[in-house]
C-alpha positions in Angstrom: 87.7 69.5 139.0 85.7 71.3 141.6 84.3 69.4 144.5 80.6 70.2 145.3 80.7 70.6 149.1 77.9 69.6 151.4 75.7 72.2 153.1 73.8 71.3 156.2 70.4 72.7 157.1 71.6 75.2 159.6 74.0 76.8 157.1 71.3 76.7 154.3 68.9 78.6 156.7 71.6 81.2 157.4 72.3 81.7 153.7 68.6 82.2 153.0 68.2 84.4 156.1 65.1 82.5 157.2 64.1 80.7 160.3 63.7 77.0 161.0 59.9 76.9 160.6 59.9 78.7 157.3 62.8 76.6 156.0 61.2 73.3 156.8 57.8 74.6 155.4 59.7 75.3 152.1 61.2 71.8 152.2 57.8 70.2 152.9 56.0 72.2 150.2 58.7 71.2 147.6 60.0 74.8 147.2 63.4 73.3 148.4 64.1 69.8 147.3 64.5 67.0 149.9 68.0 66.6 151.2 70.5 63.9 150.4 70.2 61.4 153.3 73.2 59.4 154.4 71.3 58.3 157.5 68.3 59.4 159.4 70.1 62.4 161.0 72.9 63.0 158.5 71.4 65.1 155.7 72.7 67.7 153.3 72.3 69.6 150.1 75.0 70.1 147.5 76.5 73.7 147.4 75.6 74.1 143.7 71.9 73.6 144.5 72.1 75.8 147.6 73.7 78.6 145.6 70.9 78.5 143.0 68.2 78.5 145.7 69.8 81.5 147.5 69.9 83.4 144.2 66.2 82.7 143.6 65.3 83.6 147.1 67.3 86.9 146.9 65.5 87.8 143.6 62.1 87.0 145.1 62.9 89.1 148.2 64.0 92.0 146.1 60.8 91.9 144.1 58.7 91.9 147.3 60.7 94.8 148.7 60.2 96.9 145.6 56.4 96.6 145.4 
């Protein structure tokens, strides 16, 4: 059994190679789903979801770079 580790916002932003403003704009627009909240300040996303979003973002970035 594989444990799905927790990814915090800072690491998620690094993996996507985007800044804080763009990241939270994506969360607010629904492009990135709302995080799991353990408390007001303790939030995270599961690594399986993050991996999928990073792959989507990488594909979109590649398409933009090739046009």
